C-alpha positions as CSV (number, residue, x, y, z in Angstrom):
1,M,100.8,118.2,132.0
2,R,99.8,121.5,130.5
3,V,98.2,122.8,127.3
4,I,101.1,124.0,125.0
5,G,99.3,126.5,122.8
6,G,96.0,128.2,121.8
7,K,93.3,129.6,123.9
8,Y,93.9,127.3,126.8
9,R,97.7,127.8,126.7
10,N,99.5,127.0,130.0
11,R,96.4,125.5,131.6
12,R,97.4,122.6,133.8
13,I,95.7,119.3,133.4
14,Q,95.4,117.4,136.7
15,P,94.7,113.7,136.0
16,P,92.6,111.7,138.4
17,P,94.7,110.2,141.3
18,G,95.9,106.6,140.7
19,M,95.1,106.8,137.0
20,D,96.3,104.0,134.8
21,A,97.4,106.0,131.8
22,R,100.6,107.3,130.2
23,P,99.9,110.9,129.0
24,T,101.9,112.3,126.1
25,T,104.8,114.3,127.5
26,D,104.8,118.1,127.0
27,F,108.1,117.7,125.0
28,A,106.6,115.2,122.6
29,K,103.3,117.1,122.4
30,E,105.1,120.4,121.6
31,G,107.1,118.7,118.8
32,L,103.9,117.1,117.4
33,F,102.0,120.3,117.3
34,N,104.9,122.2,115.7
35,V,104.8,119.6,112.9
36,L,101.0,119.9,112.6
37,H,101.1,123.7,112.7
38,H,103.3,123.7,109.6
39,S,101.5,121.0,107.7
40,V,97.8,121.1,108.3
41,P,95.2,123.6,109.3
42,L,94.1,123.1,112.9
43,E,91.2,125.6,113.0
44,G,87.8,124.2,112.0
45,I,88.8,120.6,111.8
46,R,87.2,117.5,113.1
47,V,89.4,115.3,115.3
48,L,89.0,111.7,116.6
49,D,91.2,110.9,119.6
50,L,91.5,107.2,120.2
51,F,92.8,105.8,123.5
52,A,92.2,109.4,124.8
53,G,93.3,108.8,128.4
54,T,93.3,112.2,130.2
55,G,92.2,114.1,127.2
56,N,95.6,115.8,127.0
57,I,95.7,115.7,123.1
58,S,92.0,116.4,122.7
59,L,92.3,119.5,124.8
60,E,95.3,120.7,122.7
61,F,93.3,120.4,119.5
62,L,90.4,122.2,121.0
63,S,92.7,124.9,122.3
64,R,93.9,125.5,118.8
65,G,90.5,125.9,117.2
66,A,89.2,122.4,116.3
67,E,85.5,122.5,115.5
68,E,84.9,119.1,117.1
69,V,86.9,116.6,119.0
70,V,85.6,113.1,119.8
71,S,87.6,111.3,122.5
72,V,87.3,107.5,122.8
73,E,88.4,105.9,126.1
74,S,87.4,102.6,127.8
75,D,88.3,103.6,131.4
76,R,85.2,105.1,133.1
77,R,87.3,107.3,135.5
78,L,89.2,108.9,132.6
79,C,86.0,109.5,130.7
80,D,84.5,111.2,133.8
81,H,87.7,113.3,134.1
82,M,87.4,114.4,130.5
83,Q,83.7,115.2,130.8
84,R,84.4,117.2,134.0
85,S,87.2,119.1,132.2
86,A,84.9,119.9,129.3
87,R,82.2,121.3,131.7
88,D,84.8,123.3,133.7
89,L,86.0,124.9,130.5
90,G,82.5,125.4,129.0
91,E,83.8,123.4,126.0
92,E,80.8,122.4,123.9
93,H,82.8,121.0,121.0
94,W,84.3,118.0,123.0
95,R,82.4,114.7,123.0
96,V,83.6,111.9,125.2
97,V,82.7,108.3,124.3
98,K,83.3,105.4,126.7
99,A,84.1,102.5,124.4
100,D,86.9,100.1,123.5
101,V,88.6,101.4,120.3
102,P,88.2,98.3,118.1
103,G,84.5,98.1,118.9
104,F,84.0,101.8,118.3
105,L,85.8,101.6,114.9
106,R,83.6,98.7,113.8
107,T,80.4,100.7,114.3
108,H,81.2,104.4,114.0
109,R,80.4,106.1,110.7
110,G,81.8,109.7,111.1
111,Q,84.8,111.0,109.2
112,Y,87.6,113.2,110.6
113,D,90.4,115.4,109.4
114,I,92.8,114.1,112.0
115,V,92.7,110.8,113.8
116,F,95.1,110.5,116.7
117,A,95.8,107.1,118.3
118,D,97.8,106.6,121.5
119,P,97.3,103.0,122.3
120,P,98.9,101.4,125.4
121,F,102.4,100.5,124.4
122,A,102.1,97.0,125.7
123,M,98.7,96.3,124.2
124,D,98.3,93.1,122.2
125,G,97.9,93.9,118.5
126,V,99.1,97.5,118.8
127,E,100.8,97.2,115.4
128,R,97.4,96.7,113.8
129,I,96.0,100.0,114.9
130,P,96.9,102.0,111.7
131,T,95.3,99.3,109.5
132,L,92.1,99.1,111.7
133,V,91.7,102.9,111.5
134,L,92.3,103.1,107.8
135,E,90.0,100.2,107.0
136,A,87.3,101.7,109.3
137,G,86.9,104.6,107.0
138,V,87.0,107.2,109.8
139,L,89.8,109.2,108.1
140,G,88.3,111.7,105.7
141,A,89.8,112.5,102.2
142,G,93.1,114.3,102.7
143,G,93.0,113.5,106.4
144,T,95.9,112.4,108.6
145,L,96.3,109.5,111.0
146,I,98.9,110.0,113.7
147,V,99.9,107.0,115.9
148,E,102.0,107.5,119.0
149,H,104.3,104.6,119.8
150,T,107.8,103.6,121.1
151,E,110.8,103.4,118.9
152,K,110.6,99.5,119.1
153,L,107.4,99.5,117.1
154,K,108.0,99.8,113.3
155,L,105.0,101.0,111.3
156,D,106.7,102.3,108.1
157,H,105.7,99.1,106.1
158,I,102.0,99.8,106.5
159,D,100.0,101.2,103.5
160,G,99.5,104.9,103.9
161,F,102.6,105.5,105.9
162,Q,104.0,109.0,105.2
163,R,106.6,109.9,107.8
164,K,107.8,109.5,111.3
165,R,109.0,112.0,113.9
166,S,110.9,111.1,117.1
167,Y,110.9,113.0,120.4
168,G,113.0,111.2,122.9
169,L,111.6,107.7,123.3
170,I,108.3,108.7,121.7
171,Q,107.6,108.4,118.0
172,F,104.7,109.7,116.0
173,S,104.0,107.9,112.7
174,F,101.8,109.8,110.2
175,F,99.5,108.1,107.7
176,S,97.0,109.1,105.0
177,A,94.4,107.0,103.3
178,G,95.8,105.5,100.1
179,S,99.1,107.4,100.0
180,T,102.4,105.7,99.3
181,E,104.8,108.7,99.5
182,T,107.2,108.3,102.5
183,D,109.5,110.5,104.4
184,T,111.5,108.7,107.1
185,T,113.3,111.8,108.4
186,P,113.5,111.6,112.2
């Protein structure tokens, strides 16, 4: 894994040995950030990264000028890894929270410009993640929710769905609070 763009471009991310996570591939991440680069400003934004894993996506947002990134992960080793990475980079705008995502969403009161969710593909209730996020109120006005998932999971029927992009076996579904305009272009 590596950072695709920005000030940390080409920096390698070494996940902890024996980690139980599935990082977003460089191919899918590059496609995602190309879409974002042409649709939303990335500098000065606040980002919430749910199921953050290795911090791969969090670091990509920080590299591209995000003002603040909050990474939520329930695995202690992965949280320690992200905190170590933040210290090694001297990155003061990265906050790591050890918590399960549903519990975090029930109690957290911040709002973000982008919420990125990459739940485990086999997680029970994975199809409810967009609704949980949108109902929690963590997505700010004009903000974007992005959910990473497999092609088997269909999310285009959920309120707020805007569009879907596919990169190999990975798909990203984009949502906004209260929007009903859709674009299903792959």
